[in-house]
N, C-alpha and C positions, 0 to 999 in steps of 0.2 A: 544605569545607576548602581553604585557599588559603595555600599556603606558598611563599616565594620565597627564593633565594640561600643556601641552607644550606652552609655551608663544611665543609671536612674535619673541623675540630674539633668542630663541632656534630654531625657524624654519628658521630663516636666517642662523643660525651656522649649523644646520643639513643639509640644502641644499647645503651649501658650501662644506661640506665634502662629501656629497653624491649626486652629480649633476645628475647622472643617474644610480645609482647602486642599486640593489634589495638587501635586507637584508637577513642573512642566515636563518632566521625562521620567519620573522615577516609577517603581513598580511597588514600592513599600507603602502600605496602608497608612494614610488614605490616599496617597498617590496612585493613579490608576492609568498612567500614560502607556506602558507597555502592554497592560490589558485593553486599552482602547485600540492600539494599533493591531493587535490580533484580532480582536472582535470585528474592526473594520475590514481588514484583509480577508478574514473568514467569509463574510458576507459577500465580498467580491468573488472568491474562489466558488462559494455555494451557488451563485448565479452562472458560473462558467458552464457552457454546455457539455464539457468534458467531466463535470464533476459527478460522483456517484456516492452514496453514503459509505458503501463498503470499500471504497477506495482511498478514504482519507479519515483521520481521526475526527471524532465530533468536538465541537467548540468546548463543551463542558470538560472533556478529557485534557484538552489542550490547556484550559485555563487553570485546571487543578496543579499544573507544573509551572505556573508564574506566580510571582508576587512573594512577599515576605511580611512579616509582623513583628512590631517591637515587642520585647520583653524588658524587664527591669535590668537585664545585662547586654543582650546583644540582639541581633536579628535572627529570627527563626523562620523556617519555611522550606518549600520545596523547590522554589525558584532559584534561578542562578546567583540573585543578588543576597540570597541568605548566607550566613556565616558558614564557611567551610564547603560550600556547594560548587565553587569553581575558583579558578585562579583569577587574580587581578588582571592579567594580561590578557585573559579571554575577552575582556570587554573594551581593549584598547588597539587602536592602529595608528600610528604616525606616519603619514605618507610622506613626510620630508626625509624622515631617517629610514624608512621602511621597517621599522620596528613594531612589535605588537602581534597578538595572536588572534585577534577578533575575525579576520578573514578565515583562518584555519578552523576557528571553533565553529563558525557558520557552517562551513563545508562539511566538518566532521558530523554534525547533528543532522544536517541535510542527508548525508549518506545513510544515517539510522533511519531517518523518515523514508526515504524513497524504497529502501529495502522492505521496511514494514509494510508500506503500501502495496508493492507488488506481491507480497506474501499473503495480503488480504488479513493482517493481524492488526487492524486498525483500532480494534477496541482495548487494547493493552496499554498498560502505563507507559511501556517503553516507548510506544508510538506517540502518545501525547506529549511526553517529555521532548522527544525529537523534535516535534512541530514547534513547541513553546521554546525550546532553547535556541533552535536555529534561527527563530524569528527575533528573540532577544539580542542575541549577538549582532546580528545583522542591523537591527534598529539602533544599537548603540553608535553604529557608524555615521549616524546622522545628529550626534550630539557634539557641540563644540569642545566640551571638555574630555571627549573620548578619543579625539584625534591629535593630542598633543601628549607630551611626556616622554619617558625613556624607561630602559629596562633597569632592573636593580643593579646588574652588573656595570652598566654605564654610569649610574648614579653614584655608586662606590668609588669608581676611578675619578669622576669628577671631585668628589670629597677629597680623596687622598691627594689629588694633584694641587687643589687650589687651597687647602689648608695649610699646606707647606708654603705656597707662594705668598698668601696674604690671609693670616689667621683671622677668623671672624668675618670674613667677606667670601660669599659664593655668587659668582656672577653666571647666569643662565641665559643662553642664547634664544631667540625667538623660535628656533626649531624645536625647542623644548616647552617653553612656556606659551606659545602660540601668539598672545596678545596680552598687553596689561589690561585690556578691557575686561579680561576673564576675572579680574580681581573684583568681585562682585560682593557688596554687603559685608566687607571684612574690614573693620577699623584698624587692626593690627598692620596689616600689609599695605594698604593704601596704593600709593605709586611707588613704592621702594623697589629698587632694582636689586637689593641684597636678599638673597634667598637662603642665607645661613641657617635661619631658624628652621626654615621648612625642610631643608635637606637633613639638618641635624636630627629633627624629629623622627623623620623617616628611617635614617641609619641606625639611630640608638633606641627607638621605642617600637619598631615593628618587628614581626617575625620574618625573617629571610625566607622561611619555607612556604610562607602564605603571600605576603607582600611582594610580589616579584616585578611590580611596576611602580614607578615614581611620577606622580602627577602634582606639581608643586602647590596647585590650587586645592589640593586635597588636605593639605597639612597647614594651612595659614589661618587657622582659627585662633580666637582671643587668646587662649592659655594652652599650655601642654595638655591639660587634662581635656580641653575642649577642642583640641587641635583639628579634630575631623568633624566634630558636631557642628561647629560654627564656621567651617570652612567656606570659601567661595563656592567650590564644586556643589557641597552639599546644600548651600543656601539657595543656589540657583536651581537646584533640582527639587528641593524640599520647601520652598517658600513661593508666596505670590511673586511672579516675575514683573519687574518694573520695566514699562514700555520705554520707548525712545522719549517719551513726553514727561517720564518721571512718574508715571501714575500706575499702581499696582493693576495688573490684569489676570483677572481669573483664568486658571488653566482650562477649565471647561469652555471658556470662550475659543481658546486655540483649538480645542477639539472640534467645536461647531464650525470654525472657519476652515480647518482642514477637511472636515466632512469624511467622505469615503476614499479620499485620496485623489491623485491626479488619474486621469482617464486611461484606459487601456493597460498594456504591459509596459515594463521598462523599455524605452526605444533601443538601448544599446545592447539588450540581450540577444545572444547568438548562440543556439544549441551546440553542444558537442556533436561530432560524428556518430550517428546512431549504430548500435552493435548489439549482438545477442549476448555477449559476455560482460557481466557487472556493468549494466547500463548506467547506473548510478555515478560510477566513477567520473566519467567525462563531465556529468552535469555538475558533479561536486566541485570541478575545476571551474567550471562557469560561476558557481555561487562564489567561489574565493574571488574571483576577478571582480564580480559584481560588488562585494564587499569593499575591495579596494578602491573601484571607482568611486563609490558612495562616499568613503572617508576622504578621498582626495577632493571630491567637490565640496564637502562639508569644511575642509581645510580652507579653500578658496572663499567660501561664504562664511568663514568663521564669525565675524563681528555682526553680519547681517542676521545669521541664524541666532546668534546670542540675543539680539535685539528683539527679534520676532521669530518663534520657532514654527510658525504656521507652515511656511513653504517646506521646511524639513520633515514635519509631521506628514504632510501630504505626499511627499516623495517616499518617505518610509513605509507608508500603507502600501503604496504601489509596488514598491520593491519587495516587500515581504509577500505580498500577493503573487508576484511573478515568480518568486522563488518556489513558493508552495506549489504553483501551478506547474512548474517544471519537475515535481516529484511525482505527478501522475500523468497518464496518457489519455488522449482522445482515441486511440485505437482500440477497438473491441473485437477481438477473434471469437468465432464460434466453431465448434466441430460438429460435423453431422456424419453419422457412421450408419452404413447400411451393409447387411450380411451379403456375402458373395460367395457363398459356398461353405462346406466345413471348415471352420476356423480361419475363415478368410472374410476380410472386409474391405470395402471401399471407403476411404475417408475423404470427405469433402470439407473444405475450409471456406467460411465467408468473413470478411474483415469489413468491419464498419468503421466510419470516421465520425466521432461524436464531438470533434473539437469545432472550432469556428473558422478554421482555415483549411486549405487544401494540403494534403499529405502527398509527398513525392517518394519515388524510389522505395516503394514498399516491398518487403521481402517476408516470405513466410517459412518456418522451419518446423518440421514434424520430428518429434524423437520419441522413442518407445522403450519400455522397460517390460522384459518378458514376452517380447514378439520382434517381429522384423519389418522394417519398412522398405518396400521396392521403389525403385525410381530415386530421383534427386531428392534429398531431404530437405534442401533449401530452395525455394522458388522464387523468382523475381516476378513481381506482378507488373504486367505491361503498362497498367494505366495508373495514373494519379487517381487519388480519391477525393472528390469534392467534400466540403462540409455537408454533414448528414448523409452522406452517400455509402455504397457499399459494393465490393467486388467479391468474386469467387476465385479461388486458387484451383488449379488442377487436382484432379483426384489422385490420392495415393492409394496404393494397395498395401494392406497390412496382413500378414500372416501370424498365427498364434500357434502355440505348441500345446493347446488344450489346456491351458493355465491362464489366470487373469492377466490382462495387459494393460499397462497405463500409458496412455497417449499424452503428450504435451505439445500444444501448437504455441509457437512464439512469433510474434510478428514485430517487425520494426519499419521505421518509416522516417522521412526528413520533414520537419515542420518549420515554418518561418516564425513561429511564436513560442514562447516557452512551453516545453512538453518533455516527458521522460523519453517519448520516441520508441517505446518498448512496451509490450502487453503480453499475456500468456494466459492460456486456460489448459486445464487438463481433464481427462475423462479415463475411466477405467472401464475396460471391456470384459465381460465374462465369456468364456469359452463357448462355442455353439455345438449342439449336439451333431454327431455324424448321421448322415442320412441312413436309412435301413437299407441292407443288402437287397439287391434284385435276384428274383428267383431264377434259377438256371433251368432252361428248358431240358426235357428228357432226350430230345434228338437234335442234334444240330440242324440249323435252318439252312438249306442249301442257298449259296449266293446265286443271284441272278446273272446271266451272261451280260457282259458289258460290250455293246456294239464297238467295232474299231473303226478308225478312219485313217486315211494316209497321212503321214507326217510331212508337212511342207518342206521342200528342199531336200528330202531323204531319198536315198537310192529306191529304186522300184522294189514294192514288196514290203517295205517297212512300214508298220501300222502302229499306232499307240491308243490304249483305251481312252474313250471319252468319259471324263469324270463330272457328272452332273450334280447339282445341288439337290438335297432330299426334297421332294415336293411338299409344298405348305399345304394344310388340309384345306379342302375346300370349303368347309364350313366350321362351325364351332362358336362357343361364345365363353367368356369368363363368368363364372358363377361364384357368388359369395359364399364362403363356407364358413367363416367366424369373424367376429369382431371382438377387440380386446384392448382393455385400458393398461397401458403399462406405465410405470412410475420409475424415473432414473433413480438408482441406487447411489446414495452419497455416504460419506464417512460420518462417524459420530460427531466429530467436532464441528463440522458444518451444520448437522442438525441442531446441535446445541446453540450455535451461534446464530442461526437464521431462522429457525422455527418455520420451515416450509410448509405450506398446505397446498392441497391440490385435489381436483375432482374431474371426472370425465365421463361423458355419456355420448351417444350417437348423435353428433352434431353440436355438441357443446361442452365446454369444460371451464375450469378457472383455475388459477395459480397464484401463490403469494408467498412473500417472505418478509421478515423483519430483521433490520439491521441497526446498529448504531446505539448510541448512548447520548441523549435519551432516544429510546427506540422509534424508528421511522419505518412505516410499512408500505410495501408495494403490492397492490391487489389489481389483477387483470382477469378479464373475462374473455373468452373466445367462442365464436360461433362459425361453423363451417358447413358447407352443403354435403350432406351425406350421400355417398356414391349410391347408385341403384343397385338392386340385387343382382342384375345381369348387365354385363358390359359387352357390347357388340363391337368387334375389330372394325376399324375404319369409321366408326361413328362417334363425333365428338360428344364429350361429356363437360359440361360447365361447371366450374367449381368456384365459389366465393368463400373468402375468409375474412373475418372481421375481428380485431382485437380492440378492446375498450379498457379504460381505467374503471376499477371497481371500487373505488374509495381509498386510493393511496393517500397516505398523509402529508406527503411532501412534494414539491415541484421535483421533476426530474423522474417521476415514477416510469419504468420501463417494462416492456415485455415483448414477446414475439409470437407469432403464429404462421404456420404454413401448411400447405397440402402438397404431397408430393407422391410419385408412384416409382416403385422399384421392381424390376423383374430380373433377378440375378442370372437365371438360365439364359436370358437374352441379353446380358450385359446392358440392359436398358434403364436408364434413370431419367425421370422426368421431374423438372425443378418446376412446381407450379406456383400458385399465387402465394405471396409472402407479405405480411404485414408486420412490420417491426417498428417499434416507436420509442421515443423518449417524450412522453407527454409533459407538457407544461400546464400551469393552472389555466383552466377554461378549455383545454381540449379535451375531447372525450373518447374518440375512437379514429381507427384507421381501417381502411378496407382495400381488398385487392381481388381481381377475377382472373380467370384463365381458363382456357379449354383444354382438354386432354383427349387423345386419340389413341385408344387401346390397340395395341399390335396383334397380329395373328401368332399363334404358337402351336406346339405339339400339346396333344392331350396330356394332362397331368403337370404341365407347367403351372408354377405358381407366381402370382402377381400380388404385391403388397401396395395399398394406398394408405398412406400414413398422415394423419393430422398431427402435427408436431408443435407444441406450444410450451410457454413457461415464462419466468421472469429471468433475470440477468444469469444466476448461477443455479438455475433449477429448472428442469425440464420434464414433460411427460408427453405420452403419445397415445393416440386412439388409432389402432392398426386393423386395417380391413383386410382380410386374407381371401384372395381369389383363386381359383383353379380352372384351368382351360378345359372344357369338355366338349364332345361332338354332340352330347345329348342334354342340352340345357333344360328341356321341358320336365325331365324325371330327376333334376338334381335335389338332394335333401334340402331342408330348410336351414338357414344359416344359424349357427350357435353363436350366442354371446357369452363370452368368457368373463366373469365378474372378476374384479381386483381382489387380491388377498386382503383379508381384513388389516387395517392398519396395526402396525406394532405399537406396543406400548411406548410411550415417550422416553427418551434417555435424560436422566438427571445427573447433571455433573456436580460434584463435590469434592472437598478436600479430603483425601484419605490418609495423609500424613503431613504433619507440620511440626519442625523443631526449630523455627526461626524464633528469634527474640531480639530486643533492642540494646541489649547489654554488651559489654565489651567482649572481644572474641580473640581467641588463638588458633594457631593452625594444627593441623593433623588430629583427626578425630581419635579419641581413646576408646570408642564403643562403637559398634555397627549401627547405621541407621536402618532399622528394621521395622516392618509394619505388616499388619495382618488385615486381609479383606475377606468377608464372609460371603461375598457373591461375585460372580465373574465381573470384572471391570475393563472397560476400553480406558486404558491409561492415555489421557490427553496430553498432559504435560508434566514435566520433572525439572524442578529449578533447583540447583546447589549453589551456595554462596562461597566466594573466594575474596575476602577482603585482603588477606595476605599483608597485614599491616600497612595498608593503605598504598602498596605497591602493584596491586592486580596481578594479573597473570595471562598467559595465553589461554585459548580455549582447547577443549578436548572433546571427550565422550561421556555419556552417562549410560549405564545399562542396569538391569534388575537381575538379580540371582535369587531363584526359589529355593525352598527347602531341600530339594533333591540335588542342588548344584548347577541346575540348568540355567544358562545365561540367556535373559531375553534382551537383545540389542547386540552390541552397543549402538547408540544413535548420536549423531553429531549435534553439537549445541550451537546456539546463537548467544554470543556475548553481549551483555550490556552494562555500561558504565555504572558505578555505585557513586556513593556520596563523595562529592568533591571531584568528580570525573575519573574515579579510579577506574583503570582498563579492565574490562571484562569481570567485574566483581561479581556479576550475576550469570550463571550459565542456565540456558532453558533449551530443552528439547520438546518435541511434540510427537511422541511415537505414534498415537492413534492406532495402537494395537490392543486386542483383547487378551487378557489372562486369566486363568481360572482362580477360584477362591484359593487362599493359602497365605503363607508367610513368604515375604520378599525383603531382600536387602539390597540398598542402593549402592551401586558400584561407580564411583567416580575415578576418573582416568588420572586425576592429579591430587591424591589426598595430600600431598605436602603443603598444599595451599588452601585446602578446603577448611573452612571456618568452624569452629566449635567452642563451646564454653561450658561452664557448670550448669547453666540453665538448661542446656540442651541436654544434659547428662553426659556430656562427652561425645554425643553423637554428631555426626556431620550435619550442619545446618542445611535443610532441604524443605521444599513443598512439593507434594505429589497430588495431582489432581485426576480424578477418574469419572467416568460417566457409565451409569447402569440403569437397568429397568427396575422401576420401584414396583 
């Protein structure tokens, strides 16, 4: 639905006509069909096995960006139907002529949505808007009035040509008008084939910069003043629809008939080829094709959809659900890191398939910042992964330079159902301390003579040394030296977003996080078999691990638990019992068991047994440290290392805000300077670039302190402004700590940076920071 400039008289008339009725397809209050489609599609997505609250915006955030409300002058709101929020052509596509921007608009906002989902920034307004607007423009392709019409340029050509040939008469072909049946409840038009009145109104009374699409049934109202308010298009969308039997049908009945949409996914959907680079681009092309196919089918069913919108509604719900599903992935990668010497690690990857279908041609890629990865960065997984299955990639070796290292694991795979086919996870490693220097003996130890033996096929008298492996100790055991609870360090933005909780003790622990709006919680418990104080080489030790739901508020609560052993000196890693799950309502726990056989080693060798557990994005470990000794009877009692007391929570707040709702100009005349009185983790900076409605390209944002030092610059993500203005909002998320002091925002493109008198000439911006209170 797209209605413009409804005056006070029209409001009174419309509300007299529609005291309490919803429209067949509109989003304008009291019409709720676009909202119904969004709600039904979201419930379908929420029940999909691949769904997780941190992968997709909440329904409340999405609905906040749909709909409009009447005022005495025109429509206002944040949805695409409100005045000035989108172009007319974004709501149309005529498959007969190939004109209209509806498919491109759907694909554009899908791209924004998928990028936000991958970045796990699903609680932002930009994410909710992308989900709502992509769904709106796609759903419009199922409306009879949105698959007809032509561009303003073509309409002006028709006007110029026909007014010369036959003044007062405009003939429009069915490629433009679709069907005379669309002349609905309009006494002026009736069955007339002369569209002079409609085209004249469009040419002479609409703003060319706004009304870029001509739909004859949008301008055939009773009078020039009421040309839109009482038009066929608005009457069908904004009034009770009359069935084929001439009886008014309540729109709620259409919603009830359509229900939650047709079952399954759109059968014609085919994913783009998976790839590590910009995976949303290929899927956006598929969304564009989906919108074109949907409009083409609507054009074929034009009159039947007009008589009964139920089939169109049911297909619209399934189509929006399928599109949204293709913006997330069922792939779930996880990184397991084990020390392998000073500043060396072995990195293992596991890949879970949370989708309802098999995934093939899986590849995993490990990249690093601040360290190096040995071996092939990209691995092809030999096996397909069934639904609810997991596989492991070969281990990578990572070397650091004694500085923090950030690892990113990306996975791709080919699905037969709608899926983004790409997922990633990142983890930061702290440098490991170097081992202490070994004492140098006062005197050299003489080498023992090595017996010689003849060399086969060599001339007589030629011998070679016999090199034998060092003898393994004849006795010895592994003795527990200490046990320690270790919590993964994460950045302030994650802490602020998820409010993680954790606890750990010998044999049990818990983990939790809270995501979403409204917030939903994941709470898990873990228990495992604590290893004995002494491990005897060659003698099996049985371990059991159990993970259970500890009061999660939503289906799809998930977590993992495992027990493993790692002996870096022997290059020995044991993958023990693991219980990972995605619990549904009614499920309580999962359990796994496995036996471990400790190896023999030289005295002093260290062995780690690790109970590793957590929720999707947060993990902790209970680590048992053993040392091999020949005299286990006299070993000291083990030490329990208590975790450090929890740090004070970080509280995020706005530290600078020069935004306002008044008209703006470009080029700030005063610096955007602010002062903070305690150290802050700068979580986000947004600058505004309206640029007279032209938008701009994206750039960078930095901070300059009082001494002239530059913090940053940081690349930004652009988001459209009112009316779809390109990159009107620039946002970066530095997540870096800066000391107390005075800072000035440095924008890379001041020529388009907005300012006004209400901001004091300062560039319009918002800075958010997190600090300990």
